[in-house]
N, CA and C atoms as a LAMMPS dump frame, in Angstrom:
ITEM: TIMESTEP
0
ITEM: NUMBER OF ATOMS
660
ITEM: BOX BOUNDS ff ff ff
-5.0000000000000000e+02 5.0000000000000000e+02
-5.0000000000000000e+02 5.0000000000000000e+02
-5.0000000000000000e+02 5.0000000000000000e+02
ITEM: ATOMS id mol type element x y z
1 1 1 N -179.847 236.304 194.767
2 1 2 C -179.691 237.243 193.647
3 1 3 C -178.225 237.624 193.521
4 2 1 N -177.681 237.59 192.313
5 2 2 C -176.289 237.944 192.107
6 2 3 C -176.109 239.44 192.238
7 3 1 N -174.809 239.858 192.427
8 3 2 C -174.529 241.278 192.555
9 3 3 C -174.949 242.043 191.308
10 4 1 N -174.799 241.377 190.122
11 4 2 C -175.132 242.037 188.871
12 4 3 C -176.613 242.355 188.78
13 5 1 N -177.441 241.542 189.46
14 5 2 C -178.887 241.728 189.386
15 5 3 C -179.416 242.63 190.481
16 6 1 N -178.559 243.063 191.404
17 6 2 C -179.003 243.915 192.498
18 6 3 C -179.447 245.274 191.968
19 7 1 N -180.498 245.851 192.571
20 7 2 C -180.866 247.219 192.204
21 7 3 C -179.725 248.162 192.569
22 8 1 N -179.578 249.216 191.815
23 8 2 C -178.544 250.195 192.124
24 8 3 C -178.998 251.09 193.267
25 9 1 N -178.028 251.783 193.861
26 9 2 C -178.348 252.734 194.917
27 9 3 C -179.289 253.807 194.373
28 10 1 N -179.032 254.227 193.155
29 10 2 C -179.868 255.266 192.544
30 10 3 C -181.305 254.78 192.363
31 11 1 N -181.489 253.516 192.011
32 11 2 C -182.833 252.967 191.826
33 11 3 C -183.596 252.931 193.149
34 12 1 N -182.898 252.562 194.216
35 12 2 C -183.544 252.529 195.53
36 12 3 C -183.933 253.941 195.957
37 13 1 N -183.036 254.889 195.743
38 13 2 C -183.334 256.277 196.116
39 13 3 C -184.496 256.833 195.292
40 14 1 N -184.532 256.468 194.018
41 14 2 C -185.62 256.933 193.159
42 14 3 C -186.956 256.365 193.632
43 15 1 N -186.941 255.107 194.067
44 15 2 C -188.167 254.487 194.58
45 15 3 C -188.613 255.168 195.867
46 16 1 N -187.649 255.545 196.712
47 16 2 C -187.984 256.252 197.95
48 16 3 C -188.604 257.613 197.641
49 17 1 N -188.052 258.309 196.645
50 17 2 C -188.613 259.605 196.253
51 17 3 C -190.02 259.433 195.685
52 18 1 N -190.246 258.324 194.985
53 18 2 C -191.576 258.065 194.433
54 18 3 C -192.6 257.866 195.547
55 19 1 N -192.168 257.222 196.638
56 19 2 C -193.061 257.049 197.785
57 19 3 C -193.405 258.406 198.398
58 20 1 N -192.408 259.253 198.55
59 20 2 C -192.642 260.579 199.132
60 20 3 C -193.625 261.379 198.273
61 21 1 N -193.427 261.317 196.962
62 21 2 C -194.327 262.042 196.062
63 21 3 C -195.739 261.47 196.127
64 22 1 N -195.835 260.148 196.205
65 22 2 C -197.148 259.503 196.285
66 22 3 C -197.845 259.863 197.594
67 23 1 N -197.066 259.99 198.67
68 23 2 C -197.642 260.416 199.95
69 23 3 C -198.238 261.821 199.84
70 24 1 N -197.504 262.71 199.191
71 24 2 C -197.999 264.08 199.017
72 24 3 C -199.279 264.092 198.189
73 25 1 N -199.315 263.299 197.115
74 25 2 C -200.504 263.267 196.266
75 25 3 C -201.693 262.684 197.018
76 26 1 N -201.433 261.657 197.831
77 26 2 C -202.516 261.043 198.591
78 26 3 C -203.075 262.035 199.609
79 27 1 N -202.201 262.731 200.321
80 27 2 C -202.66 263.711 201.302
81 27 3 C -203.456 264.826 200.628
82 28 1 N -202.966 265.283 199.487
83 28 2 C -203.667 266.344 198.768
84 28 3 C -205.051 265.873 198.318
85 29 1 N -205.146 264.623 197.874
86 29 2 C -206.438 264.082 197.44
87 29 3 C -207.401 263.963 198.61
88 30 1 N -206.877 263.548 199.763
89 30 2 C -207.722 263.415 200.954
90 30 3 C -208.209 264.789 201.416
91 31 1 N -207.317 265.754 201.392
92 31 2 C -207.678 267.09 201.851
93 31 3 C -208.734 267.747 200.964
94 32 1 N -208.737 267.386 199.69
95 32 2 C -209.689 268.008 198.761
96 32 3 C -210.773 267.035 198.316
97 33 1 N -210.96 265.969 199.056
98 33 2 C -211.913 264.938 198.645
99 33 3 C -213.319 265.511 198.546
100 34 1 N -214.079 264.935 197.611
101 34 2 C -215.469 265.314 197.399
102 34 3 C -216.334 264.101 197.724
103 35 1 N -216.84 264.017 198.935
104 35 2 C -217.658 262.887 199.338
105 35 3 C -216.831 261.67 199.704
106 36 1 N -217.528 260.635 200.198
107 36 2 C -216.844 259.42 200.651
108 36 3 C -216.357 258.556 199.497
109 37 1 N -216.909 258.735 198.311
110 37 2 C -216.566 257.872 197.181
111 37 3 C -215.713 258.587 196.142
112 38 1 N -214.952 259.565 196.564
113 38 2 C -214.145 260.333 195.628
114 38 3 C -213.127 259.422 194.937
115 39 1 N -213.228 259.239 193.627
116 39 2 C -212.294 258.346 192.922
117 39 3 C -210.852 258.832 192.973
118 40 1 N -210.666 260.135 193.139
119 40 2 C -209.299 260.659 193.212
120 40 3 C -208.57 260.127 194.438
121 41 1 N -209.296 259.952 195.542
122 41 2 C -208.692 259.409 196.76
123 41 3 C -208.315 257.952 196.551
124 42 1 N -209.21 257.18 195.934
125 42 2 C -208.906 255.77 195.674
126 42 3 C -207.691 255.633 194.762
127 43 1 N -207.635 256.475 193.717
128 43 2 C -206.515 256.406 192.789
129 43 3 C -205.206 256.746 193.484
130 44 1 N -205.235 257.796 194.31
131 44 2 C -204.02 258.192 195.032
132 44 3 C -203.599 257.114 196.024
133 45 1 N -204.583 256.475 196.645
134 45 2 C -204.281 255.398 197.593
135 45 3 C -203.579 254.251 196.878
136 46 1 N -204.122 253.829 195.731
137 46 2 C -203.529 252.714 194.994
138 46 3 C -202.141 253.064 194.474
139 47 1 N -201.945 254.325 194.055
140 47 2 C -200.618 254.756 193.609
141 47 3 C -199.62 254.706 194.765
142 48 1 N -200.052 255.128 195.938
143 48 2 C -199.18 255.094 197.111
144 48 3 C -198.822 253.661 197.476
145 49 1 N -199.807 252.79 197.432
146 49 2 C -199.55 251.379 197.761
147 49 3 C -198.559 250.768 196.778
148 50 1 N -198.728 251.068 195.489
149 50 2 C -197.829 250.516 194.475
150 50 3 C -196.407 251.058 194.658
151 51 1 N -196.297 252.351 194.95
152 51 2 C -194.97 252.947 195.156
153 51 3 C -194.284 252.362 196.381
154 52 1 N -195.037 252.186 197.461
155 52 2 C -194.465 251.613 198.681
156 52 3 C -194.028 250.172 198.458
157 53 1 N -194.818 249.43 197.697
158 53 2 C -194.484 248.034 197.412
159 53 3 C -193.194 247.95 196.598
160 54 1 N -193.063 248.833 195.608
161 54 2 C -191.854 248.856 194.776
162 54 3 C -190.628 249.215 195.607
163 55 1 N -190.772 250.206 196.461
164 55 2 C -189.65 250.61 197.311
165 55 3 C -189.245 249.494 198.262
166 56 1 N -190.235 248.857 198.858
167 56 2 C -189.962 247.778 199.796
168 56 3 C -189.186 246.653 199.116
169 57 1 N -189.576 246.326 197.896
170 57 2 C -188.915 245.239 197.168
171 57 3 C -187.475 245.602 196.824
172 58 1 N -187.258 246.811 196.326
173 58 2 C -185.898 247.227 195.975
174 58 3 C -185.011 247.356 197.21
175 59 1 N -185.583 247.867 198.297
176 59 2 C -184.818 248.005 199.532
177 59 3 C -184.353 246.647 200.04
178 60 1 N -185.244 245.671 199.948
179 60 2 C -184.882 244.324 200.414
180 60 3 C -183.817 243.696 199.507
181 61 1 N -184.018 243.852 198.191
182 61 2 C -183.061 243.255 197.252
183 61 3 C -181.673 243.867 197.401
184 62 1 N -181.618 245.163 197.647
185 62 2 C -180.319 245.838 197.712
186 62 3 C -179.663 245.713 199.078
187 63 1 N -180.453 245.896 200.144
188 63 2 C -179.871 245.999 201.483
189 63 3 C -180.34 244.911 202.448
190 64 1 N -181.218 244.04 201.988
191 64 2 C -181.777 243.001 202.857
192 64 3 C -182.494 243.627 204.054
193 65 1 N -183.18 244.73 203.811
194 65 2 C -183.952 245.43 204.829
195 65 3 C -185.395 245.573 204.349
196 66 1 N -186.31 245.779 205.304
197 66 2 C -187.712 245.931 204.957
198 66 3 C -188.272 247.196 205.596
199 67 1 N -189.424 247.623 205.103
200 67 2 C -190.13 248.753 205.686
201 67 3 C -191.194 248.232 206.649
202 68 1 N -191.773 249.106 207.474
203 68 2 C -192.845 248.66 208.376
204 68 3 C -194.2 248.582 207.688
205 69 1 N -194.231 248.829 206.35
206 69 2 C -195.494 248.81 205.627
207 69 3 C -195.716 247.44 205.021
208 70 1 N -196.861 246.834 205.332
209 70 2 C -197.181 245.509 204.788
210 70 3 C -198.239 245.662 203.714
211 71 1 N -197.834 245.482 202.456
212 71 2 C -198.762 245.614 201.338
213 71 3 C -198.564 244.402 200.433
214 72 1 N -199.042 243.218 200.854
215 72 2 C -198.86 242.025 200.048
216 72 3 C -199.621 242.101 198.73
217 73 1 N -199.099 241.453 197.726
218 73 2 C -199.75 241.408 196.427
219 73 3 C -200.803 240.313 196.429
220 74 1 N -202.023 240.583 196.012
221 74 2 C -203.059 239.555 195.971
222 74 3 C -202.631 238.384 195.103
223 75 1 N -202.724 237.168 195.644
224 75 2 C -202.285 236.003 194.907
225 75 3 C -203.238 235.641 193.775
226 76 1 N -204.493 236.051 193.879
227 76 2 C -205.43 235.696 192.827
228 76 3 C -205.586 236.812 191.803
229 77 1 N -204.767 237.859 191.899
230 77 2 C -204.789 238.908 190.908
231 77 3 C -205.925 239.893 191.032
232 78 1 N -206.711 239.829 192.104
233 78 2 C -207.834 240.744 192.283
234 78 3 C -207.361 241.94 193.107
235 79 1 N -207.292 243.129 192.522
236 79 2 C -206.832 244.3 193.28
237 79 3 C -207.913 244.811 194.21
238 80 1 N -207.491 245.374 195.319
239 80 2 C -208.435 245.98 196.255
240 80 3 C -208.824 247.36 195.744
241 81 1 N -210.111 247.607 195.612
242 81 2 C -210.587 248.917 195.175
243 81 3 C -211.631 249.467 196.138
244 82 1 N -211.716 248.897 197.323
245 82 2 C -212.69 249.341 198.307
246 82 3 C -212.254 250.607 199.006
247 83 1 N -212.997 251.023 200.018
248 83 2 C -212.693 252.282 200.708
249 83 3 C -211.337 252.246 201.401
250 84 1 N -210.631 253.36 201.341
251 84 2 C -209.325 253.447 201.989
252 84 3 C -209.454 253.419 203.504
253 85 1 N -210.561 253.977 204.02
254 85 2 C -210.811 254.001 205.464
255 85 3 C -212.205 253.402 205.694
256 86 1 N -212.318 252.068 205.757
257 86 2 C -213.644 251.439 205.888
258 86 3 C -214.356 251.883 207.162
259 87 1 N -215.646 252.156 207.027
260 87 2 C -216.46 252.498 208.185
261 87 3 C -216.971 251.249 208.875
262 88 1 N -216.982 250.13 208.152
263 88 2 C -217.47 248.866 208.697
264 88 3 C -216.884 247.741 207.857
265 89 1 N -217.106 246.504 208.275
266 89 2 C -216.647 245.369 207.479
267 89 3 C -217.574 244.187 207.701
268 90 1 N -217.561 243.277 206.755
269 90 2 C -218.351 242.048 206.848
270 90 3 C -217.404 240.859 206.863
271 91 1 N -217.747 239.831 207.637
272 91 2 C -216.998 238.579 207.654
273 91 3 C -217.841 237.546 206.912
274 92 1 N -217.347 237.089 205.772
275 92 2 C -218.061 236.128 204.938
276 92 3 C -217.333 234.787 205.017
277 93 1 N -218.057 233.74 205.379
278 93 2 C -217.443 232.429 205.562
279 93 3 C -218.168 231.395 204.708
280 94 1 N -217.402 230.598 203.989
281 94 2 C -217.959 229.435 203.31
282 94 3 C -217.144 228.22 203.692
283 95 1 N -217.85 227.157 204.117
284 95 2 C -217.228 225.878 204.438
285 95 3 C -218.014 224.786 203.726
286 96 1 N -217.339 223.975 202.951
287 96 2 C -218 222.883 202.237
288 96 3 C -217.784 221.562 202.962
289 97 1 N -218.827 220.729 202.958
290 97 2 C -218.748 219.396 203.552
291 97 3 C -219.42 218.392 202.607
292 98 1 N -218.919 217.189 202.618
293 98 2 C -219.585 216.083 201.929
294 98 3 C -220.254 215.206 202.98
295 99 1 N -221.497 214.787 202.716
296 99 2 C -222.198 213.864 203.617
297 99 3 C -221.775 212.452 203.212
298 100 1 N -220.791 211.901 203.923
299 100 2 C -220.231 210.597 203.562
300 100 3 C -220.883 209.458 204.335
301 101 1 N -221.52 209.761 205.469
302 101 2 C -222.219 208.748 206.253
303 101 3 C -223.598 209.292 206.65
304 102 1 N -224.564 209.207 205.734
305 102 2 C -225.892 209.782 206.012
306 102 3 C -226.542 209.215 207.272
307 103 1 N -226.386 207.922 207.502
308 103 2 C -227.028 207.324 208.664
309 103 3 C -226.443 207.839 209.975
310 104 1 N -225.146 208.089 209.977
311 104 2 C -224.526 208.671 211.172
312 104 3 C -225.068 210.079 211.403
313 105 1 N -225.2 210.853 210.327
314 105 2 C -225.737 212.196 210.433
315 105 3 C -227.156 212.164 211.011
316 106 1 N -227.985 211.274 210.477
317 106 2 C -229.377 211.173 210.937
318 106 3 C -229.432 210.691 212.383
319 107 1 N -228.556 209.745 212.741
320 107 2 C -228.545 209.218 214.108
321 107 3 C -228.185 210.315 215.11
322 108 1 N -227.223 211.152 214.758
323 108 2 C -226.849 212.253 215.653
324 108 3 C -228.015 213.233 215.812
325 109 1 N -228.711 213.509 214.709
326 109 2 C -229.858 214.406 214.788
327 109 3 C -230.977 213.773 215.602
328 110 1 N -231.155 212.468 215.487
329 110 2 C -232.174 211.767 216.276
330 110 3 C -231.915 211.928 217.768
331 111 1 N -230.65 211.874 218.169
332 111 2 C -230.318 212.024 219.586
333 111 3 C -230.716 213.416 220.088
334 112 1 N -230.498 214.413 219.246
335 112 2 C -230.885 215.763 219.615
336 112 3 C -232.401 215.885 219.678
337 113 1 N -233.079 215.353 218.663
338 113 2 C -234.533 215.469 218.584
339 113 3 C -235.233 214.682 219.69
340 114 1 N -234.553 213.662 220.21
341 114 2 C -235.159 212.844 221.257
342 114 3 C -235.465 213.645 222.517
343 115 1 N -234.769 214.74 222.69
344 115 2 C -234.995 215.588 223.864
345 115 3 C -236.094 216.629 223.624
346 116 1 N -236.676 216.61 222.409
347 116 2 C -237.746 217.556 222.069
348 116 3 C -239.013 216.752 221.787
349 117 1 N -239.991 216.776 222.692
350 117 2 C -241.194 215.948 222.513
351 117 3 C -242.024 216.332 221.299
352 118 1 N -241.847 217.552 220.776
353 118 2 C -242.63 217.997 219.626
354 118 3 C -241.921 217.773 218.293
355 119 1 N -240.72 217.235 218.344
356 119 2 C -239.946 217.076 217.114
357 119 3 C -240.473 215.922 216.28
358 120 1 N -240.448 216.091 214.96
359 120 2 C -240.812 215.036 214.029
360 120 3 C -239.642 214.053 213.907
361 121 1 N -239.909 212.786 213.587
362 121 2 C -238.811 211.838 213.384
363 121 3 C -237.868 212.333 212.29
364 122 1 N -236.576 212.303 212.564
365 122 2 C -235.609 212.838 211.613
366 122 3 C -235.599 212.024 210.332
367 123 1 N -235.842 210.736 210.432
368 123 2 C -235.836 209.866 209.251
369 123 3 C -236.763 210.398 208.17
370 124 1 N -237.886 211.034 208.577
371 124 2 C -238.855 211.521 207.604
372 124 3 C -238.28 212.64 206.749
373 125 1 N -237.32 213.364 207.298
374 125 2 C -236.731 214.481 206.554
375 125 3 C -235.4 214.15 205.919
376 126 1 N -234.888 212.942 206.13
377 126 2 C -233.613 212.545 205.557
378 126 3 C -232.472 213.423 206.042
379 127 1 N -231.435 213.499 205.207
380 127 2 C -230.258 214.281 205.613
381 127 3 C -230.572 215.774 205.7
382 128 1 N -231.492 216.255 204.852
383 128 2 C -231.84 217.676 204.923
384 128 3 C -232.469 217.999 206.272
385 129 1 N -233.371 217.147 206.725
386 129 2 C -233.982 217.356 208.028
387 129 3 C -232.978 217.235 209.152
388 130 1 N -232.045 216.291 209.01
389 130 2 C -231.023 216.102 210.041
390 130 3 C -230.129 217.332 210.165
391 131 1 N -229.77 217.913 209.023
392 131 2 C -228.937 219.112 209.058
393 131 3 C -229.671 220.258 209.739
394 132 1 N -230.975 220.381 209.489
395 132 2 C -231.754 221.427 210.13
396 132 3 C -231.766 221.272 211.635
397 133 1 N -231.884 220.025 212.105
398 133 2 C -231.894 219.766 213.547
399 133 3 C -230.535 220.089 214.158
400 134 1 N -229.467 219.621 213.518
401 134 2 C -228.134 219.798 214.091
402 134 3 C -227.71 221.258 214.103
403 135 1 N -227.987 221.988 213.021
404 135 2 C -227.612 223.397 212.997
405 135 3 C -228.53 224.237 213.869
406 136 1 N -229.676 223.682 214.228
407 136 2 C -230.524 224.363 215.196
408 136 3 C -230.042 224.171 216.624
409 137 1 N -229.261 223.13 216.835
410 137 2 C -228.77 222.811 218.178
411 137 3 C -227.345 223.31 218.413
412 138 1 N -226.481 223.182 217.395
413 138 2 C -225.065 223.49 217.568
414 138 3 C -224.67 224.729 216.756
415 139 1 N -223.677 225.445 217.274
416 139 2 C -223.084 226.539 216.516
417 139 3 C -222.275 225.961 215.359
418 140 1 N -222.179 226.687 214.23
419 140 2 C -221.406 226.185 213.093
420 140 3 C -219.964 225.831 213.441
421 141 1 N -219.34 226.601 214.343
422 141 2 C -217.954 226.296 214.71
423 141 3 C -217.851 224.966 215.449
424 142 1 N -218.868 224.63 216.24
425 142 2 C -218.836 223.353 216.951
426 142 3 C -219.011 222.203 215.971
427 143 1 N -219.928 222.358 215.032
428 143 2 C -220.099 221.318 214.017
429 143 3 C -218.811 221.158 213.215
430 144 1 N -218.145 222.276 212.92
431 144 2 C -216.903 222.209 212.161
432 144 3 C -215.826 221.447 212.925
433 145 1 N -215.766 221.644 214.225
434 145 2 C -214.74 220.969 215.026
435 145 3 C -215.061 219.49 215.252
436 146 1 N -216.326 219.099 215.024
437 146 2 C -216.745 217.717 215.283
438 146 3 C -217.347 217.06 214.033
439 147 1 N -216.985 217.558 212.85
440 147 2 C -217.678 217.129 211.635
441 147 3 C -217.62 215.61 211.413
442 148 1 N -216.541 214.961 211.833
443 148 2 C -216.453 213.515 211.638
444 148 3 C -217.518 212.773 212.456
445 149 1 N -217.837 213.313 213.635
446 149 2 C -218.88 212.694 214.46
447 149 3 C -220.234 212.707 213.762
448 150 1 N -220.43 213.655 212.857
449 150 2 C -221.709 213.8 212.187
450 150 3 C -221.708 213.157 210.801
451 151 1 N -220.682 212.355 210.513
452 151 2 C -220.641 211.659 209.227
453 151 3 C -220.31 212.569 208.064
454 152 1 N -219.566 213.633 208.331
455 152 2 C -219.227 214.595 207.288
456 152 3 C -217.746 214.516 206.94
457 153 1 N -217.421 214.988 205.763
458 153 2 C -216.033 215.094 205.328
459 153 3 C -215.772 216.544 204.943
460 154 1 N -214.688 217.103 205.462
461 154 2 C -214.391 218.516 205.244
462 154 3 C -213.905 218.765 203.825
463 155 1 N -214.42 219.825 203.21
464 155 2 C -213.95 220.26 201.9
465 155 3 C -213.217 221.582 202.009
466 156 1 N -213.235 222.359 200.958
467 156 2 C -212.581 223.665 200.968
468 156 3 C -213.329 224.636 201.881
469 157 1 N -212.604 225.628 202.374
470 157 2 C -213.25 226.695 203.135
471 157 3 C -212.512 227.998 202.88
472 158 1 N -213.229 229.096 203.031
473 158 2 C -212.621 230.406 202.873
474 158 3 C -213.309 231.395 203.802
475 159 1 N -212.561 232.361 204.262
476 159 2 C -213.088 233.427 205.095
477 159 3 C -212.633 234.751 204.495
478 160 1 N -213.603 235.611 204.22
479 160 2 C -213.306 236.928 203.666
480 160 3 C -213.622 238.011 204.689
481 161 1 N -212.732 238.987 204.79
482 161 2 C -213.008 240.195 205.555
483 161 3 C -213.166 241.31 204.53
484 162 1 N -214.407 241.718 204.312
485 162 2 C -214.715 242.659 203.245
486 162 3 C -215.068 244.026 203.807
487 163 1 N -214.439 245.056 203.286
488 163 2 C -214.683 246.421 203.738
489 163 3 C -215.999 246.947 203.172
490 164 1 N -216.676 247.774 203.941
491 164 2 C -217.906 248.41 203.488
492 164 3 C -217.852 249.902 203.801
493 165 1 N -218.643 250.659 203.059
494 165 2 C -218.654 252.112 203.22
495 165 3 C -219.327 252.55 204.519
496 166 1 N -220.379 251.821 204.901
497 166 2 C -221.147 252.216 206.075
498 166 3 C -221.811 251.002 206.699
499 167 1 N -222.228 251.151 207.932
500 167 2 C -222.897 250.067 208.649
501 167 3 C -224.288 249.861 208.058
502 168 1 N -224.645 248.621 207.794
503 168 2 C -225.945 248.316 207.207
504 168 3 C -227.057 248.516 208.24
505 169 1 N -228.217 248.885 207.732
506 169 2 C -229.38 249 208.595
507 169 3 C -229.85 247.602 208.989
508 170 1 N -230.438 247.436 210.187
509 170 2 C -230.933 246.114 210.604
510 170 3 C -231.891 245.525 209.562
511 171 1 N -231.603 244.303 209.142
512 171 2 C -232.451 243.602 208.185
513 171 3 C -232.263 244.004 206.739
514 172 1 N -231.339 244.934 206.479
515 172 2 C -231.217 245.495 205.131
516 172 3 C -230.848 244.458 204.073
517 173 1 N -229.919 243.554 204.403
518 173 2 C -229.427 242.628 203.386
519 173 3 C -229.857 241.18 203.615
520 174 1 N -230.752 240.94 204.552
521 174 2 C -231.08 239.557 204.905
522 174 3 C -231.713 238.775 203.76
523 175 1 N -232.447 239.446 202.869
524 175 2 C -233.068 238.735 201.75
525 175 3 C -232.035 238.205 200.761
526 176 1 N -230.923 238.922 200.601
527 176 2 C -229.857 238.507 199.671
528 176 3 C -228.509 238.758 200.327
529 177 1 N -228.138 237.937 201.301
530 177 2 C -226.949 238.243 202.111
531 177 3 C -225.631 238.218 201.359
532 178 1 N -225.553 237.473 200.24
533 178 2 C -224.272 237.346 199.54
534 178 3 C -224.288 238.018 198.171
535 179 1 N -225.333 238.754 197.896
536 179 2 C -225.48 239.357 196.573
537 179 3 C -224.365 240.343 196.264
538 180 1 N -223.93 241.082 197.269
539 180 2 C -222.943 242.133 197.035
540 180 3 C -221.53 241.725 197.462
541 181 1 N -221.281 240.444 197.618
542 181 2 C -219.93 239.986 197.94
543 181 3 C -219.019 240.263 196.744
544 182 1 N -218.037 241.115 196.937
545 182 2 C -217.164 241.562 195.85
546 182 3 C -215.714 241.346 196.26
547 183 1 N -214.993 240.543 195.495
548 183 2 C -213.595 240.245 195.826
549 183 3 C -212.735 241.501 195.87
550 184 1 N -213.128 242.549 195.167
551 184 2 C -212.332 243.773 195.161
552 184 3 C -212.483 244.586 196.449
553 185 1 N -213.438 244.192 197.299
554 185 2 C -213.596 244.85 198.595
555 185 3 C -212.969 244.049 199.732
556 186 1 N -212.282 242.959 199.39
557 186 2 C -211.728 242.067 200.409
558 186 3 C -210.393 242.597 200.925
559 187 1 N -210.358 242.868 202.228
560 187 2 C -209.126 243.32 202.868
561 187 3 C -208.177 242.164 203.132
562 188 1 N -208.722 241.067 203.637
563 188 2 C -207.938 239.864 203.922
564 188 3 C -208.8 238.647 203.637
565 189 1 N -208.172 237.553 203.243
566 189 2 C -208.891 236.295 203.104
567 189 3 C -207.997 235.149 203.563
568 190 1 N -208.636 234.104 204.053
569 190 2 C -207.927 232.948 204.58
570 190 3 C -208.57 231.698 203.991
571 191 1 N -207.783 230.914 203.267
572 191 2 C -208.292 229.758 202.543
573 191 3 C -207.715 228.458 203.093
574 192 1 N -208.541 227.422 203.111
575 192 2 C -208.097 226.085 203.486
576 192 3 C -208.572 225.124 202.411
577 193 1 N -207.641 224.339 201.859
578 193 2 C -207.991 223.39 200.809
579 193 3 C -206.954 222.285 200.739
580 194 1 N -207.392 221.107 200.389
581 194 2 C -206.456 219.993 200.243
582 194 3 C -205.515 220.215 199.066
583 195 1 N -205.851 221.128 198.171
584 195 2 C -204.978 221.392 197.031
585 195 3 C -203.631 221.922 197.486
586 196 1 N -203.6 222.539 198.675
587 196 2 C -202.354 223.085 199.175
588 196 3 C -201.439 221.998 199.755
589 197 1 N -201.973 220.793 199.936
590 197 2 C -201.156 219.72 200.498
591 197 3 C -199.992 219.362 199.591
592 198 1 N -200.142 219.645 198.298
593 198 2 C -199.093 219.293 197.349
594 198 3 C -197.964 220.302 197.336
595 199 1 N -198.162 221.446 197.986
596 199 2 C -197.133 222.467 198.006
597 199 3 C -196.194 222.259 199.187
598 200 1 N -194.888 222.459 199.018
599 200 2 C -193.952 222.277 200.135
600 200 3 C -194.187 223.312 201.211
601 201 1 N -194.03 222.888 202.462
602 201 2 C -194.182 223.805 203.593
603 201 3 C -192.902 224.595 203.784
604 202 1 N -193.042 225.906 203.904
605 202 2 C -191.889 226.763 204.141
606 202 3 C -191.696 227.048 205.618
607 203 1 N -192.595 226.49 206.445
608 203 2 C -192.495 226.753 207.871
609 203 3 C -193.088 225.586 208.627
610 204 1 N -192.822 225.549 209.911
611 204 2 C -193.389 224.529 210.77
612 204 3 C -194.172 225.225 211.859
613 205 1 N -195.432 224.811 212.008
614 205 2 C -196.292 225.426 213.024
615 205 3 C -197.344 224.407 213.407
616 206 1 N -197.249 223.906 214.634
617 206 2 C -198.173 222.863 215.07
618 206 3 C -199.603 223.355 215.142
619 207 1 N -199.778 224.682 215.172
620 207 2 C -201.126 225.232 215.293
621 207 3 C -201.827 225.386 213.953
622 208 1 N -201.106 225.199 212.841
623 208 2 C -201.703 225.354 211.521
624 208 3 C -202.013 223.979 210.959
625 209 1 N -203.284 223.664 210.641
626 209 2 C -203.631 222.347 210.137
627 209 3 C -203.072 222.107 208.754
628 210 1 N -202.912 220.807 208.406
629 210 2 C -202.442 220.469 207.078
630 210 3 C -203.38 221.055 206.037
631 211 1 N -202.789 221.58 204.971
632 211 2 C -203.6 222.097 203.889
633 211 3 C -204.093 223.503 204.107
634 212 1 N -203.647 224.178 205.16
635 212 2 C -204.147 225.522 205.452
636 212 3 C -203.165 226.561 204.941
637 213 1 N -203.67 227.59 204.32
638 213 2 C -202.863 228.722 203.941
639 213 3 C -203.629 229.979 204.242
640 214 1 N -202.926 231.049 204.404
641 214 2 C -203.565 232.353 204.605
642 214 3 C -203.125 233.258 203.47
643 215 1 N -204.081 233.702 202.662
644 215 2 C -203.779 234.611 201.56
645 215 3 C -204.314 235.98 201.918
646 216 1 N -203.457 236.911 202.276
647 216 2 C -203.897 238.225 202.689
648 216 3 C -204.09 239.137 201.498
649 217 1 N -205.253 239.71 201.357
650 217 2 C -205.525 240.666 200.302
651 217 3 C -205.687 242.03 200.946
652 218 1 N -204.729 242.896 200.772
653 218 2 C -204.817 244.222 201.345
654 218 3 C -204.717 245.243 200.241
655 219 1 N -205.098 246.481 200.489
656 219 2 C -205.042 247.48 199.433
657 219 3 C -203.694 247.523 198.751
658 220 1 N -203.68 247.4 197.442
659 220 2 C -202.435 247.383 196.685
660 220 3 C -202.628 248.079 195.361
């Protein structure tokens, strides 16, 4: 950024004052909150996050310094509107696979079923039956780490950490586990897709697989 485009000292100071004012408003809203779902608290929280984000950006542009507050902007444009202080959270995971070698998948399931004298031949159930056998034997993470052995091809995957107001009662959501999945309640998300392979890498990390990115969605 050229010197002409740098924020002025006055602009940085004004942004700092805006953060202080937003902090006062947020504290006042919390102190006078009416119930756990008080919209005034949510509004004050979002105003504080926006003010802190603006200050952080101007501070960096002017002085090449940062604040200890991490408030990344959601890359997909979905703002966080969930609880400011979550009482609980849900981890939602989706992983897509293509069955590229059905016979390999069935053969692996046959090996598992061979140790169960009451099991029906996997061939009778096709790939659907084979998947039932394999997921009954292995944890999803193990299948994910060995998907090629099972004749599968990895597709996109995403993991959401979604805030909730309270802990669910046992069995409460089992009939419709994903019905209330709301992107606006997502605190953080981590996506993996081959679409990211076309983007240049800004870092080197042997522990991060090709095509992996982490998109953090935090209150903003």
